N, C-alpha and C positions, 0 to 999 in steps of 0.2 A: 436632466440627462444622463448620458450614461456613462458607466465607472470608463475612466481613463486616468491611466498613470504611465505618464508620456513626460518625457523631458522636451523642451519645446522653446523657443525663445519668440516671446510676442513682439513683435514688430510695433505696431502700432496700437494704442488704447483708443478705446471710443473715446470721441471730443466729446459728447452730450454727457451734462454732469448724471442726467438721469441712468444713459448707459454706462457710465461708469462706474454706476455706485452696483448696477447689476452684473458688472465685470467682477465687482470685488464680491458679492456675494456667492459669485457662480465659480471663482478660482483659490485655489489655495496658494497662498505666496506667490501669485500670479505665474506657478508651474505647471498646475494640477488641478482638474475639474473634478469636483467632490459628486456622488452618489446619492441621492436623496435615500432616507431606510424606505421609505417607498411612496410610487408616486402617487401624486394628487394631482387636483382641478389645477390646470396652469392660470396663474395671476394673470391681470391684464398687461398687454402689450404698451410699452411706450408706440404712440403714434410715430412719433419720429425715429426712424432708424440711426443705429450706430453699428460698428462694427471693428475686429480689430484682424489685421492678415500676420498668417503664420507661415513659416515655412513649411515645408510637408512632414508629418510626422515622423520623427524618426524610429518611436516605438509604440507600440498600440495596446489593445487594453486587456483587463485581467480573462483569465480563462473562464470558459463558461460555465455557466451554475449547473448545466445540467450535463455535463461530464464529455459531450461529444466533444471528440480531437478535430474533427475536418478530414482524417486520413480516408476513413473506410466507405464513404458513398452509403451509410445506415439508410436502412428503409424510411421512407416519409410518412407521417400522418397522411393518410386519402392515396396511398400508394405513390410509386416511383421513387426516387432516392434524394436523400439530402445531398448537397454540392460537394465536391471532394477538393482537398486542399488546391490550391491553387488552378482549378479548372477556369477556362476559357471560354466566355459565349458572347457572341455576336449582338448587336445592339437590337432590342425587341425580345431577345430570349430570356428564359424566367430560370432565375436560382432559388433552389429552395434550402433555408437555410434553418437552422435554430436560432432560437431567441429568447433571451430573459431581460427583463429590465426593473431594478429594484425588486418588490415582491413578485411581480407576474414571473415565476419561474417557467422553466421547462415550456416554452411556447416555441411555434416555427410561424415563420413568415416565407413569404414568395418575393425575391425581387427582383424587379424587370427595369433596366436602363433603359429608355425611349428613345433617348437621343441627347445630343450635346448641342447647345445654342452658343453662336458667338455673340456675346454682349459690344459695347463701347466702352473704351477708357472712363465718359462722362456717362457711364452708370455710377460709378464709384464715388461719385463728389456727394452723393446724399449718406453716405457711410463715414464721413471724415477720417478717412486713413491716411489722409496728409501726403507727405513727398513719398512716402512708402511705398505708394501706389503709382506714381510717375514712371514710364514705360511699359504698365503692365496692363494688357486688357481681360476681361473677365470672360468666362463661359460658364454656362448650365448647364449642370449636368440632372438630367431631369429621369426619373424612375418613379414607380409605382410600389407599392409597399401593399400587399394582401397578407392577412392572418389565414393562413391555412391549420394551425392548431385548434386546439380547444382550450387554451389559454385565453382570458380575457386581459386585452392588451390596452387597456383604456388609461390614455395620458403618457403613454411610453414613447422616446424619440427613439426615431431609428437613424442615425449619422453614420457614420466612418463610412464616408464618401468622399472619394479623392477624385482629381482628375491627373490622366497621364500624358506627357507631351508626346509629339510626334516618334521620338527617337525611344519611347516607352520609361524615362525617365518623369518624378512626379513632379505634377507642376504645385503651384502655392495656392492656398486654401485663405479663405475669408469667414470668418464665423461672423453671422449677424446677431445683432442686438437689435428685438422690436421689429416691425416691419417691414419687407423689404418685396413690394410686390413684384419684381424682377424674379423674384426665384425665391416664393416660399418655402419655408421648413418647419412647418407647426408641427406641434407635437401630435399621436394620435388622438382624435377625440373620445369623449367617453363612449362607451357599449362596444369599442373597437374589440370587436368577438368575429369565430368564424364566420368565413366569406367577406365580412366586409375590406373595401380597399381604399386608398387615399395616396396622391399625389406627391410628391415631395421634392426638393430642387437642392442641389450644393453647389456653392462657387469656388471655379476656380480660377487661379491668375496664370498666365501666360505673357513671358516677354513680347511685344509687339512684333507683329511680323513672326512671330510661329503662332501652333495651335494646339488646344489640347483636344486630341483624338479619340481616347479612350477613357474610363474610370474603372475605379477598383473600389472592391468594399473589404476593408479591414475590420470589421467587426469579430466578436468571437464568435467562433474560435479560430478564426481565419488568421491570423497572425504570431507571432515569435514568442507571446507567453504562452502559447499552449504547448504541452506536453504529450508530443515531443512540438517543437515548433512548426507552424503551418504557414502557408502562404495565401495571398488574398485572391478572390476572386476578381477578375477582371472581363469588361464588355469592349468590343473594338467592333 
């Protein structure tokens, strides 16, 4: 998991015993997710999914290890420029961003939000979210990750992708534990070196009758913990 230092309210814990134990090992005091000392091969996942829903994160992750502050549009490896703070993209356009995870420092990835698919409330039944999911519909943010740098990003996790509602406000978030076939979000595989690509997905929740129409990436350094504070990258 990536380094997250944020206050958040956990609305619903995973209902499965196995899933609940994973939440406890992945969270500190129910409020933080801890960064491992170094990435390692992922453990076998539970075949039965679980999850918990949270309101949109109000505070982002820690500053990027490579020192890029998101403001300058610095040259990117292989040409072009790194995305600027608050830069807006259309669906299908690619943002080049700095990326570090655990001991994998100074990397670079290309992120492309390819689309947002509407799900149905029934999709959430296997995640054991309970009453907190009532009146909510899931939307699946599909995006691709390409390693465009020179750092091996094996077993890294590229998250920090959230949904935006019609009016621009943040959608709710669901973090899954175990496999959820409708929206797979696996860690990057072993040997994820320059040129390797993987598809990923993030779940956003919207009140029934409304839609998730955009996405925002708020990973380092595109957040208010950067110095100076920066804004996320958006796709619509």
